[in-house]
C-alpha positions as CSV (number, residue, x, y, z in Angstrom):
1,M,7.6,34.5,6.9
2,S,7.9,34.4,10.6
3,A,10.8,32.3,11.8
4,L,8.4,30.8,14.4
5,V,6.3,29.0,11.8
6,D,8.2,27.1,9.0
7,V,6.8,25.2,6.0
8,R,6.7,21.9,7.8
9,Q,4.7,23.4,10.7
10,I,2.3,25.0,8.2
11,A,1.6,21.6,6.7
12,E,1.1,20.2,10.3
13,M,-1.4,23.0,11.1
14,L,-3.3,22.3,7.9
15,A,-3.4,18.6,8.8
16,A,-4.8,19.4,12.2
17,R,-7.7,21.1,10.5
18,V,-7.9,18.6,7.6
19,H,-11.7,18.1,7.9
20,D,-12.3,21.8,7.2
21,L,-9.6,21.8,4.6
22,V,-11.0,19.0,2.4
23,A,-14.5,20.4,2.7
24,E,-13.2,23.7,1.2
25,L,-10.8,22.3,-1.4
26,L,-12.7,19.2,-2.5
27,P,-16.4,19.9,-1.7
28,G,-17.5,17.2,-4.2
29,G,-15.9,14.4,-2.1
30,R,-17.3,12.4,0.8
31,R,-16.0,10.6,3.8
32,E,-15.4,6.9,3.6
33,G,-14.0,5.4,6.7
34,H,-10.8,7.3,7.6
35,E,-10.5,9.0,4.2
36,W,-12.1,11.8,2.2
37,R,-12.6,10.3,-1.3
38,T,-13.0,12.2,-4.6
39,G,-12.5,11.3,-8.3
40,S,-9.4,13.5,-8.6
41,L,-7.9,16.7,-7.4
42,A,-10.4,18.5,-9.5
43,G,-12.9,17.5,-6.8
44,E,-15.5,15.5,-8.8
45,R,-17.2,12.5,-7.2
46,G,-15.3,9.2,-7.3
47,Q,-12.8,7.0,-5.6
48,S,-9.5,7.6,-7.2
49,C,-8.2,10.2,-4.8
50,G,-8.0,9.8,-1.0
51,V,-7.0,12.1,1.8
52,H,-6.4,10.7,5.3
53,L,-8.5,12.4,7.9
54,T,-7.2,10.9,11.1
55,G,-4.1,9.6,12.9
56,A,-0.5,10.1,12.1
57,R,-1.2,10.4,8.4
58,A,-3.9,13.1,8.6
59,G,-3.6,15.4,5.6
60,V,-1.6,12.8,3.5
61,W,-3.2,12.2,0.2
62,Q,-2.7,10.2,-3.0
63,D,-4.3,10.3,-6.4
64,F,-4.2,6.6,-7.4
65,A,-4.9,7.4,-11.0
66,T,-1.9,9.6,-11.5
67,G,0.4,8.4,-8.7
68,E,0.6,12.0,-7.3
69,R,0.8,12.2,-3.5
70,G,1.9,14.6,-0.8
71,D,1.0,16.3,2.5
72,A,-1.7,18.9,3.3
73,L,0.3,21.8,2.0
74,D,1.0,19.9,-1.3
75,L,-2.8,19.4,-1.5
76,V,-3.4,23.1,-1.4
77,A,-0.7,23.7,-4.0
78,Q,-2.1,21.1,-6.4
79,V,-5.8,21.9,-6.0
80,L,-5.5,25.7,-6.1
81,F,-2.2,26.7,-7.7
82,R,-1.1,24.0,-10.1
83,G,1.6,22.9,-7.8
84,D,3.0,26.3,-6.9
85,K,4.2,25.9,-3.4
86,A,5.0,29.6,-2.7
87,Q,1.4,30.6,-3.5
88,A,0.1,27.6,-1.4
89,I,2.1,28.9,1.6
90,R,0.7,32.4,1.3
91,W,-2.9,31.0,1.0
92,S,-2.4,28.6,3.9
93,R,-1.0,31.3,6.2
94,S,-4.0,33.4,5.5
95,W,-6.5,30.5,5.8
96,L,-4.8,29.5,9.1
97,G,-4.9,33.1,10.4
98,L,-1.2,33.3,10.9
99,D,-0.5,36.6,9.2
100,A,-2.5,38.5,11.8
101,Q,-1.1,36.8,14.8
102,D,1.3,38.3,17.3
103,P,4.6,36.5,18.2
104,A,3.1,35.1,21.4
105,R,0.2,33.5,19.5
106,L,2.5,32.2,16.8
107,A,4.7,30.6,19.5
108,Q,1.6,29.0,21.0
109,L,0.6,27.6,17.5
110,R,4.1,26.2,17.2
111,R,3.8,24.4,20.5
112,Q,0.5,23.0,19.5
113,A,2.0,21.7,16.3
114,E,4.8,20.1,18.2
115,Q,2.3,18.5,20.6
116,R,0.3,17.1,17.6
117,E,3.5,15.7,16.1
118,A,4.2,13.9,19.4
119,R,0.7,12.5,19.6
120,A,0.9,11.4,16.0
121,S,4.2,9.6,16.7
122,E,2.7,7.9,19.7
123,E,-0.4,6.8,17.7
124,E,1.9,5.4,15.0
125,R,3.8,3.4,17.6
126,R,0.5,2.0,18.9
127,R,-0.6,1.0,15.5
128,R,2.7,-0.7,14.8
129,D,2.5,-2.5,18.2
130,Y,-1.1,-3.6,17.3
131,A,0.0,-4.9,13.9
132,F,2.8,-6.9,15.6
133,R,0.4,-8.3,18.1
134,T,-2.0,-9.3,15.3
135,W,0.9,-11.1,13.6
136,L,2.1,-12.8,16.8
137,S,-1.5,-13.9,17.7
138,A,-2.0,-15.6,14.3
139,R,-1.5,-19.3,13.8
140,E,2.1,-19.8,12.7
141,T,1.3,-21.7,9.5
142,I,-1.6,-21.6,7.0
143,E,-1.4,-25.4,6.5
144,H,-4.9,-27.0,6.6
145,T,-6.6,-23.6,7.0
146,A,-8.9,-21.4,4.8
147,A,-5.8,-19.4,3.8
148,Q,-4.2,-22.5,2.2
149,A,-7.5,-23.4,0.5
150,Y,-7.7,-19.8,-0.8
151,L,-4.2,-19.9,-2.3
152,E,-4.7,-23.3,-3.7
153,G,-7.9,-22.1,-5.3
154,R,-5.7,-19.4,-6.9
155,G,-3.6,-22.2,-8.5
156,I,-0.8,-22.3,-5.9
157,D,0.4,-25.9,-5.5
158,F,2.3,-26.2,-2.2
159,A,3.0,-29.9,-2.7
160,F,4.8,-28.9,-5.9
161,L,6.6,-26.0,-4.2
162,G,7.7,-28.2,-1.3
163,R,6.9,-25.8,1.5
164,I,4.6,-23.0,2.7
165,P,6.3,-19.6,3.2
166,R,6.8,-18.7,6.8
167,C,5.8,-15.1,6.1
168,L,2.2,-16.3,5.9
169,R,0.0,-16.9,9.0
170,F,-3.7,-17.5,9.6
171,Y,-6.2,-15.8,11.9
172,G,-9.4,-17.6,12.6
173,L,-11.7,-14.6,13.0
174,L,-10.1,-11.2,12.5
175,A,-12.0,-7.9,13.0
176,Y,-12.9,-5.9,10.0
177,H,-13.8,-2.3,10.7
178,D,-16.0,-0.3,8.3
179,R,-18.4,2.7,8.5
180,T,-21.9,3.2,7.2
181,P,-22.6,6.1,4.9
182,D,-23.7,8.2,7.9
183,G,-20.4,7.5,9.7
184,R,-21.4,4.8,12.2
185,E,-18.7,2.2,12.8
186,M,-19.4,-1.4,11.9
187,V,-17.3,-4.4,12.9
188,S,-17.5,-7.8,11.3
189,R,-15.2,-10.8,11.7
190,W,-13.7,-13.0,9.0
191,P,-11.0,-15.7,8.6
192,A,-7.8,-13.9,7.4
193,M,-4.5,-14.7,5.9
194,V,-1.9,-12.3,7.4
195,A,1.6,-11.6,6.2
196,A,4.5,-9.8,7.7
197,I,5.8,-6.7,5.9
198,Q,9.5,-6.1,6.5
199,G,10.8,-2.6,6.4
200,P,14.0,-1.6,4.5
201,D,16.0,-2.4,7.6
202,G,14.6,-6.0,7.7
203,K,12.6,-5.4,10.8
204,F,8.8,-6.0,11.1
205,A,7.0,-2.9,9.9
206,A,3.4,-3.8,9.2
207,V,0.9,-6.6,8.7
208,H,-1.0,-7.3,5.5
209,R,-4.4,-8.9,5.9
210,T,-6.5,-10.7,3.3
211,Y,-10.0,-11.3,4.6
212,L,-11.5,-14.6,3.4
213,A,-14.9,-16.2,3.2
214,P,-15.7,-20.0,2.7
215,R,-18.1,-20.7,-0.1
216,A,-21.0,-23.1,-0.3
217,D,-19.0,-25.4,-2.7
218,G,-16.2,-25.7,-0.2
219,S,-13.8,-23.3,-1.9
220,V,-12.6,-20.1,-0.3
221,G,-12.6,-16.6,-1.8
222,K,-12.1,-13.1,-0.6
223,A,-14.6,-11.8,1.9
224,P,-17.5,-9.7,0.6
225,V,-16.2,-6.4,2.1
226,P,-15.2,-3.1,0.5
227,D,-11.5,-3.7,1.0
228,A,-10.7,-7.4,1.4
229,K,-7.0,-6.6,1.5
230,R,-5.7,-4.2,4.0
231,T,-2.5,-3.2,5.7
232,L,-1.9,-2.1,9.3
233,G,1.2,0.0,10.0
234,R,3.5,2.1,7.8
235,F,5.2,0.0,5.1
236,A,6.7,2.5,2.7
237,G,9.8,1.0,1.2
238,G,9.0,-2.4,2.7
239,S,7.9,-5.7,1.2
240,I,6.6,-9.2,2.0
241,H,9.5,-11.7,1.6
242,V,7.4,-14.4,0.1
243,W,10.0,-16.9,-1.3
244,R,13.6,-17.9,-1.0
245,P,15.3,-20.1,-3.6
246,M,16.0,-23.7,-2.8
247,I,19.6,-24.8,-2.3
248,D,20.2,-28.6,-1.9
249,G,16.6,-29.1,-0.9
250,R,16.5,-26.3,1.7
251,A,15.5,-22.7,1.6
252,A,18.4,-20.3,1.1
253,C,19.6,-17.7,3.6
254,P,17.5,-14.6,4.1
255,I,17.9,-12.1,1.3
256,A,19.7,-9.6,3.6
257,E,22.6,-12.2,3.9
258,A,22.7,-13.1,0.2
259,E,25.4,-11.8,-2.2
260,R,24.1,-10.2,-5.4
261,P,20.9,-12.3,-5.3
262,R,18.5,-12.8,-8.2
263,V,15.3,-11.0,-7.2
264,L,11.7,-10.9,-8.5
265,V,9.4,-8.1,-7.4
266,T,5.6,-8.4,-7.8
267,E,2.6,-6.4,-6.4
268,G,0.7,-9.0,-4.4
269,I,1.2,-12.3,-2.5
270,E,-0.7,-14.3,-5.1
271,N,1.4,-13.1,-7.9
272,A,4.6,-13.7,-5.9
273,L,3.7,-17.3,-5.3
274,S,2.6,-17.7,-8.9
275,C,6.2,-16.6,-9.9
276,A,7.5,-19.3,-7.5
277,M,5.5,-21.9,-9.4
278,D,7.9,-21.3,-12.3
279,E,11.4,-22.8,-12.2
280,F,13.0,-19.4,-12.7
281,G,11.0,-17.8,-9.9
282,R,11.5,-20.8,-7.6
283,E,15.3,-20.3,-7.9
284,S,14.9,-16.5,-7.0
285,Y,14.1,-14.4,-4.1
286,V,10.5,-13.2,-4.6
287,L,9.2,-10.1,-2.9
288,A,5.6,-8.7,-2.9
289,A,5.7,-4.9,-2.8
290,V,2.0,-4.8,-1.6
291,S,1.1,-2.1,-4.2
292,L,2.4,-0.6,-7.5
293,G,2.9,2.7,-5.7
294,N,5.2,1.1,-3.1
295,M,7.3,-0.4,-5.8
296,A,8.7,3.0,-6.5
297,R,9.8,3.3,-2.9
298,L,10.8,-0.3,-2.2
299,K,14.3,-0.6,-0.8
300,L,16.2,-3.9,-1.1
301,P,18.3,-5.0,1.9
302,V,21.2,-5.8,-0.5
303,R,22.1,-4.9,-4.0
304,A,20.7,-7.4,-6.4
305,G,22.8,-9.1,-9.1
306,E,19.7,-9.4,-11.2
307,L,16.3,-7.9,-10.5
308,T,13.1,-8.5,-12.5
309,L,9.9,-6.4,-11.9
310,V,6.9,-8.6,-12.8
311,A,4.2,-6.1,-13.8
312,D,0.4,-6.5,-14.4
313,N,-1.1,-5.8,-17.8
314,D,-2.8,-2.6,-17.0
315,L,-1.0,-0.1,-19.2
316,D,-4.3,1.1,-20.5
317,N,-4.5,3.0,-17.2
318,P,-2.3,6.1,-17.6
319,G,-1.8,6.4,-13.8
320,A,-0.6,2.8,-13.5
321,A,1.7,3.3,-16.5
322,A,3.3,6.3,-14.9
323,Q,3.7,4.5,-11.5
324,L,5.3,1.6,-13.3
325,E,7.8,3.8,-15.1
326,R,8.8,5.4,-11.7
327,A,9.1,1.9,-10.2
328,C,11.4,0.7,-13.0
329,E,13.7,3.7,-12.6
330,H,13.8,3.3,-8.8
331,L,14.5,-0.5,-8.8
332,A,17.0,-0.4,-11.7
333,D,19.3,1.6,-9.4
334,Q,19.4,-1.2,-6.9
335,A,20.6,-4.0,-9.3
336,D,23.5,-4.8,-11.6
337,Q,20.9,-5.9,-14.2
338,F,17.3,-4.9,-14.4
339,F,14.4,-6.5,-16.4
340,L,10.7,-5.7,-16.8
341,A,8.5,-8.8,-17.4
342,R,4.8,-9.1,-18.0
343,P,2.5,-12.1,-18.7
344,D,1.0,-12.8,-22.1
345,P,-1.3,-9.8,-23.0
346,R,-4.3,-12.2,-22.8
347,F,-4.0,-12.2,-19.0
348,K,-4.3,-9.5,-16.4
349,D,-1.4,-10.8,-14.2
350,V,0.8,-13.8,-13.6
351,N,-1.7,-15.4,-11.3
352,D,-4.4,-15.3,-14.0
353,A,-1.9,-16.6,-16.5
354,L,-1.1,-19.5,-14.1
355,R,-4.8,-20.4,-13.9
356,G,-5.5,-19.7,-17.6
357,I,-8.0,-17.0,-16.9
358,E,-8.0,-14.6,-19.9
359,R,-9.2,-11.1,-19.7
360,A,-12.6,-10.2,-21.2
361,P,-12.2,-8.7,-24.6
362,K,-12.7,-4.9,-24.7
363,M,-15.7,-3.5,-26.4
364,Q,-14.8,-1.8,-29.7
365,D,-16.0,1.7,-30.4
366,G,-19.5,1.6,-31.7
367,A,-20.2,-1.9,-30.5
368,A,-23.5,-2.6,-29.0
């Protein structure tokens, strides 16, 4: 391989042509917003596998059913060569036309890759700045807003808790961007609960948005949009610091200043607050990891004395089960004691358990 083009740069060059790449590797997929969606890496139609088409994450993909993820070169390896990276490199060099290029042309391609990386870094900075502006522009409390009504409709009793977490804010009408099947952009506006996601260094990393819609009966639910919950900014390894324990009637210090704290980790905000409704959770630091996949990357700011991962009851999904196993191994290394907890099997998650909403029974084989 020419020293002028290394493996990282091959991945970047593939990402620069990701539209052509996914059309060749996954022809059964289709574009949805900023992603190319398929059922799996086998290429059938569906939603479980997504490849980013634009921005700093162009070429980055994840199969949500299996938990597999990677860059554009990893995509070539998984789709065509069962993960064999060496064969993927040879195929990619040929597909990109690198093998027939003279040194001057290869140097030009390298400069183009470096320029693309610089543009991607700048775009990522702009997205982070926009996320921070969204957070700063939101109302500093959700008290007496649709966000409070939404959470109280999910069984969260703030009068019982004694306070509303400062990580939550409210945006009266926040833009929701979507695309029609033929690629035209659509923008609608909805009330939104926004939450700050802190990176592993404790600094603001991204904003989480839950789009809301008031109902005719006065209650508030999630907005009728394809993805009512979205993040803006890169949050890998970060979390939403939803709850601090109470000490002498006041919230304890930030988790980064605590010594061997007791920590609970959940996926979403609703589950985190549901944990705080219990005495054990109320006396713990409760973090929302945003997604099950991010649990396996979450980095605590300090070592925990005791850490409990509060999981959903979705082990009938093989992909979720594999992701949970990885998350347990990852988080156990960050605590003196580690525990895995789940609600009663009758309930999907701790928020449903809090509200007493049981899962619908599964149809038995042969049932009508």
